N, C-alpha and C positions, 0 to 999 in steps of 0.2 A: 695732668691737671692743667686746664687752660689758665694762662697768666692774666690776671686782672691788672692791666696796664695803668689805668687811671687810679685805681685803688693803691697800687704800689707807689705811684707818684705822691699821693696824699700821705701815705705812711712814711715815706722817706723825707718828706718836705722839710721838717725841722732840722734834719741832719745835712742838708745841702748847702753848698757855698752860695754866695750872692749871685754869681754867674749861672750856676745850676738852677737856682730858684727862678731866674729870668726865663730859662728854657722851660721849666716846669709850669710856670704861670701861662706861658704861651700855649703849651699843649693842652692844659686844662680848659683854657678859654676857646681854643680852636681845634678840637680833636678831629673834626671832619676835614679841616684844611690840611692837617698834618699827613693824613694818609694819601694825599695827592701831591704832596711837595717832596722835593729831593732834600737831602741834608744841606746842600749848598743854598737852596732857597730859604730854608728855615734860618740858617746862620746869617744870611744876608738881611732877612727881616729883623732879626734881633741885633744885628751889628756885632756879632761875635764870630770867633773862628769856628770852622767846621769841627775842629778837634774838641771844642767845648761841648758841642752837641753830642758828639760821639762819646765823650767821657761821661756825659749825663746818662746816656743809654746804658753804658756799662755799670754806672753807679747804681741804677735801679734794678740791675739784675739781667739785662739783656746782652746778647753777644755784640750787638751793634744797632745802628739806626734802622736797618731793614727789618731785623727781628722785632724791634719795638713797633714798627709800623704794621707788621702782620698781626701782632697781638692786639694792637689798637683797632685795626680794621675789623677784626673778628668781634671785638667788644661792641663796636658801633653798629655793625651790620646785624648782629644777633645779640642785642643788649641783654645783659643779665638783669632780671627783675630783682631789684633790691631796694629796700627802704632806707634811705639815708637818714642819719641821726640829726635831722634838722628839726629839733623839738621846738614847738612854739606853745604859747599859752593856751591856744584853742584845742590842743590835742587832749583827747580823753585818756583815762588811765591805761586802757588796753593798747592804744596807739603808742603811748610812751614806752610801754613794755615791749611792743613789737620792735620799735626802733633801737632800744637798748640791746635786745637779743641779736638783731641783725648786725649791729655795730660790733658786738663781741664775736660773732661768726666771722666777720670781715677781718678782725684783728687776728684771729687764729689762722685764717687762710693766708693772710699776708705774711705772718710769722713763719708758717710752714714753707712758703715759697723761698724765704731767705735762709732757711735752716740748712747749714752745711753738714753733709753726711760725715765728712772726715772729722769735723769738730765734735759732733755728738759721739762718734766712735772713740775719739781720744778721751773725752770726758768719762765715758763709761769705763774705759781701760784704766784710768787713774783711780776711779772709785773701786774697781774690783781689786786693785792692789793695796788699797788703803787700810791701815790699821785703825784709823780714826777719821771720821768726817765731821766737820763743823760747818754750820750754816750761819752766815752773817748778813745783816741788813738792818737799817734804821728806818724809823717812820713806817710808812706803808709797806716797805720792802721787808720789814721785820715779820709782818704777818705771813709773807711767803716763806721766810726762813723757818718760822715755827711750824708751818704746814709741812715743809720739807722734813723737819725732824720727826713730826708725827707719822710720816710715811716711812722714812728710812730706819726708824727704830725697829721696824718689822723685818729688815733685810738680813739681820745677823751681823751687820757692820756696826761698830760702835759709833753712834751718831749723837751730836749735841747741838743745842742752840740756846741762846740767852736773849732775853728782852732788853736788858740794860746794856748800853753801848760800852760802858766801862768794864762790865763783866766780859763782854765780847773781846775787848782788847786784852784783858788779863788772860783769857783762855787762849787767844791767838799766840800769846807769848810763850805758851807751853807746848805748842805744836812742834813736831819734828819732821824729818825727811820722809817718814813713812805715812804721813798724814796728809789729808786734803782739806783745803778751805774753799768753800763755795760762797762767793760774795755776790749779793744781789743789790743792784742799784740802777734804777731806770735811767738817770742822767749820766751815771758813771763818774760823777764829780763830787759826791758827798765827802766832805773832809774826814768825818769820823770813820766812814766805811773804808775810805782809801788808806787811812792810818792803820786800820785793822788788817787790811790786805797786805800792806807793806811789812807789818810786824810778822804776819804768818809766813810770808815769803823769806824774810830775813832769817827766820829760824829753820828754813829748809823745806817747809811744807809746799806741796804742789797746789796750784791755785786755779780755780775755775770762776770766771766772771760771767754774770748774766746781766745784760744791759741793752739799751736801745741805741747806744751811740758808739759806733766802731772806733772812732778816734779819741774816745774819752780816756782819762788817766787810768781808770780801772782796767781797760783793755790792755794798756801798756804793761801792767804789772801781772796780768793773768797768763798762765801757761796755755789755757784754753779759754776762748771766748764764745759765748752763745748769745745770739741777738734776738730781740723781740721787735715787733713792728706794730705801731698803733697810731691812731689819729686823734688830734685834739679837737674838741667841739666846744660850743658855748657853755654847756652844762657839765662837761667832764674834762678834766685836764688829760693830757697825753699820758701822764704817769698813772692815773687811775685806769685808763683804758688798757694800759700795758699789763696790768695785774693778772688778767685772765691768761695772757700768753706766758707770763713768768710761771704761773702755777702749772700750766700745761707742759712747759719744759722740764720742770721738776718731776712731774708725773712720768714723762718719757724716760728720764734717767732712772727713776725708781723701778718702773716696770722692766726695763732692760736688766737691772741688777737682779731683780726677782727671778727673771728667766735664766740668767747665767749662773746664779748662785742658788739654784733651786732647792737642794737638800738643806743647806744651812738656813735659807730663808724660810722654808717650810717649818723647820724646828722652832725658829725664832717667832714666827707668826703664831704658832700654836701656843707658845708661852704667853704671848701678848693677849691672845683671845681668852686664855684661861684666867689670866690676872684680872682682866676687865669684866669677865663674866660675873664676878662677885659683886659688881657695882650695880647690877640690874635687878629689878624686882622680879 
């Protein structure tokens, strides 16, 4: 899959250091100039060290400056036709819908590019060994946690989720070493969610964090961290944009478990379908 360099820069922007943001701003404003400049020339223009530019390239997922230049050149020479979510008051309803859909597609593509294969494998491994799995999140992240429960209850693994943060904390206190806590927080800094995570870990549970910020407190306390990537716009916060990526990560975990736990999952799914069949006319 071709790497969308400019899209990755926008997606990572909020997580960059001040010096890295300086490099990002320069590239976003002068993409054509970058593909003809050496790393030394860029560093000199910005009055930063060559190492700062190199670290920036690594930070957004490239092996180095040259690899980033190749991706950027490909993007500029053969531009990907995409509608940016610059919604204005003159847009009609269909145009607004087009921009939202394209923005969501971009979020999924950028998240897929930063998805680490080893991390997803480790997360699935923990879930397969779990006696009990609980999903935690507050605010908008709780919607994702409840969706996760709605899926995982079909896997044959004991799954639980609660809306109230106090209930979540109480339940986390009852977890043990054979259990897994999946904590969802876009910022990775929510105090309630972090307290729940610490409580689960203190009681020996394995922990999986889903967040957009690699250096956040939630990552520090998670055995496995999965990251989402999203862009903030005038009409939607970065947190809202990341929701579609969080749901997709949960989906990926769920389907992996269903494939690996086929017989048990098939039996559990049949029981769920039979139970809810009586609710339909």
